[in-house]
N, C-alpha and C positions, 0 to 999 in steps of 0.2 A: 520577401516571402513571409506571409502570415503576420506581417507587421513587426517582424524581428529585425534587430539591427545587425550590422556586419559581424560584430564580435560574437553575438549569440549564435548566428548562423555558422560562424567558423567553428565554434565548439560543437554544435549539434551535427554538423556535416561529418565530422570526424567519427562520430558514434554510429558507424554504418552497419553494425551487427548488434543483436541483442546482448551478446557477451560484452561488447565494448560499452554499451549503455549501462549494464550492471556494474562493470568495473568503475565507471565514472561515478555512479551513485555511491559506491562504497568509499569514494574519496571525500564525500560530503559529510560534514558533521551531522549527527542526529539533532533535529530541532527540538530542544527541550522546552521551548515556549516559556522562557524565563519571564517575559513581560505580558503573558496572556496567550490564549489559544489563537492559532493562525490557520489559514488555509490558503497558502501563497500560490500564486501563479508560477508557471515555469520561468518567466522573466525574473521574478523576485528570488526564486530559488537559485538561479544562476548568479545573481548579484550577491545574495546573502551567503551562498556556499553552505547551506544547511537545509535539511528537509526531514519531515517525518513521513510516514508511509503514504498517505494520500497525496501529499505534495510531490513526493518522488515518483509516484505512479503517474501523475499527470505530466511530469517532465519526461518520463520514459515514453509515455504515449505520444508526446510531441516528437521526440527523437525518432520513434518508430514511424510516425507519419511522414516525416521528411524523407525517409528511406523506403517509402512505398507500402508500408503496413497500415492497416486500419488502427486508429488510436483508441484502443479499448482498455478500460479499467473495470475492475471487478471487486465486489465487497465480499469478504469472508465474515459471516455474522456469527457472533458468539452469544452465549446466554446473557441476560440483562446485566448481571453484575461484572461481567468481563468486557474487554474491549474488542472491537472488530479489527480487522486488518485489511488493507486495500492493496491490490497488486495491479500491475499492467500485464495484460496477456497478449501473446503473439502466436502466429502460426508460421511454422517453418518446416520444410521437408514433409508437409502434409500432416504435421503433428502440432500440438499445443504446448507452449512453455510459458513461463512467467518471470517477470522482473519485480524485485521486491526490495524495499528499504526497511531494515530492521536493526535494532541494536543488540540483538541476542543471537544465540547459536541456532535458533530455530526460525522457521518461516522465511527461508531465504530463496535464492534463485532456483527456478525449476527448468531443467533441460527440456527442449521440445521433443518429448517422447510420448506424450499423452494423446490418446485418440479422440478425446472429447473434453469439453469444458468440465463435465462432471468428474472425469478421471483426474483432471488437473486439480480441481477444487478438493476432492476427497484425499488427495495425496498430502494435504496439510492436516488431516484429522488428528493423527497421533502426535503431532507437534504442538497442537493447540490445547494448552492446559494452564491451570493456575497454580498458585503456590500451595493450595490445599490438595494438590494431586488430582484434581477433577478435570476430565476432558470436557472442553467447553464449546467447541465448534458445533454449530447446529444447522447452518444453511449457507448458501452462497447466492449472490445475485446473478441475474443474466448480465452478460457484459454490456457496459454502457459505452457507446461510441461518442467520444468527446467532440466530434464534428457538430453535434446538436447544439453545442454552446458557442459556436464560432461567432455568431452575431453579438454575443456578450463580451467578446474579446478575451476569452479565458487564457489565451497563451501569453498575453502581455499585460494583463490587468495589474494595476497598482493597489487594488482593494482585494480583500479576502474573498475567495470563491465559495462562500457558504452555500450558494445555490447548487453547486456541483455536489458538495457534501450531502445536502438534503435530498437531491434527486437520487443519488446513489443508494442511500439507505432506505428510500421509499420505493425503489425499483422492485420488481417481482423477484422473490427469492425462492430457491428450490431447497426444500427440507432434505437433510441427509439421513434422518432416522425417524422411526416411529417411537411412541412412548415406551413400548416394551423394550426396544433396543437401548433407549436412553437409561432405563431403569437397570439394565443388565451391564452397564459399562463398568469396567475395572479401573481402579485408580492407577495412575502412572507410578512408576517406581521413584523412590526418593532421589536416586542418583540423577534422574531426569530433571526433577525440580531443582536440584543443586546446580545443574548446568546453567540455569537461568541467571545465576549470580555472575557468570562470565559475560561481560558486555564489551562492545567494540569502542564505545565512547563513554567517558566519565563526565558526570555533571560537574560544573565549575562552581556551583553555589551550594555545596553541601550544608545542610541545616537551614538554608533559607527557604521561606515559604514562597510558593509561586503565586503570582497575581492571577486570580480567577476571572474568567470571562464567560458570560452566559451566551450560548448560541442556540439557534433553532435546530431541529432535527435530532436524530439519535446521536448520543455521545459515542466517541469512537477511539480507536487506534491502538492496536497492539504493536507498538514500535519497539 
């Protein structure tokens, strides 16, 4: 199925609900990209046992697809100086929910209780901020169906999926606020910023500089 091997299918077939998919993603280490930026396929994520948000979203989309859902991912777009966040979205019981890979206390799983993609996206607004206490979420993309990339072998590719990255960030985005609303935003409380210091996974290379890699498209990822 989809070019996946028996072991990959065995894992993914067990993830037959969005909750189980989220629980599985939580067992994966955050991909700190020690050797340079990556955009790994689901096959590579399963092998490496690590992922950042867009990689996890694509794996979640594949698991959802195997169990009858459309494989949809969505970009939450921040101001230029902050990072975006990518989630997989699903529809259950007539409502929308989201699966998310993050290293912080914020921007996590969303229960399927939202009546529209807009409601789902805007539920992230008050969690999307930087260390200067500024709220930074500005727009969200229309959901991208990963089926459009089937001919490129996105599910099992051994090379980075930068074409998915680029398509996602070039997709049409819906603005959440006008200029007057942005100017009127209140800063988040310091205790909220302090909560960002709590992380699920710790870097193993404290003090070591990361190797940088230039990629096309918008830089990303609030993991």
